Phi, psi and omega in degrees: 000125184294147180291136180290140179260154181234150175209162173234169180236137169249127182241122179253132185220160178223113187263337185087002174295165183292330178290322178297317178294321178295318181292336180302331183281340182279331185218154188273017182263141171296322182263126184248352178240145184233135173227155177236144183209172180233000187253117184288000174267348178067025174274343175226111176228160188227139185194191168241125184191208181284128172284319176250112186308334181270355181237102182291350177262003182264059189263150177179199174293133183224147167257123187241162172228137179296351187245010182223174169063225187304319181296319177291323182288342182236084183305337182269013178301139177239157177215166169223130187239131173241141172264131183234113173299137178220166178279165176301319179299316178295319182294310178299317182295317175300315178297321179296316180294318177297317176302321180295315178302313181299315184289340182240028189299334184289350179278343192256152173222162177289140184269068182299316180296330177298337180292331177290322175303320176297317184301321186251015177054041176230109184298135177242108181267128174228122183305130178064022177240126180221150161253169197300307187294323176302313180296313182294318177301316180302321177293314183295320182291317181302325184259017172062038178258329179204132174225111178264005176074024176240154171292139183310325182293351182247002187277130179254166178307312185301331178293332178288345175289349179290347182298122191281326185259029178275149184235116180291129174244345177196144172211128179150197181290139183289328180298336183272356179288139173274118187301323185259002184288144177288153184302329179302333182264000180273355184300127176270135182295339173270076188248025181283146179280000000 
């Protein structure tokens, strides 16, 4: 019997909100927001971002959907989605960590000040404060999926693209995605990085 394969999804997005546009100046990547998920429908992704889609200053740990919240409010939102094969141990460890963050989500806040540390290449560590790429990187590094040799407080979205075994499954406007289509049919012909 063949061994069951496990995977996670990394979703990079650009929403066009004022914060998204401002972050574009901090990093050379088109996509400035990063989420991690386990669900190939992208109805449940995890990151640090807006708790209230209408309030950019209500940041913290969030469970997101590509079809709701900020994405729904900004129809020009674009994304790039990668499937990443992982081991069972990595998969279970990541899920356990996400469950912990979710169950203790009231403790966490968005690391707005940390973004200035990235700009000036000086890590600003704040307990229980994260920005999206910092959060995703901490999880990937902890489970030996990616190590870019930087302190998490300095990791930008573009650094996460260094992951070698990622498989591009979609790039384009979020509104153009077929909600129920399996990932193999979501591949966009314009899949260049």
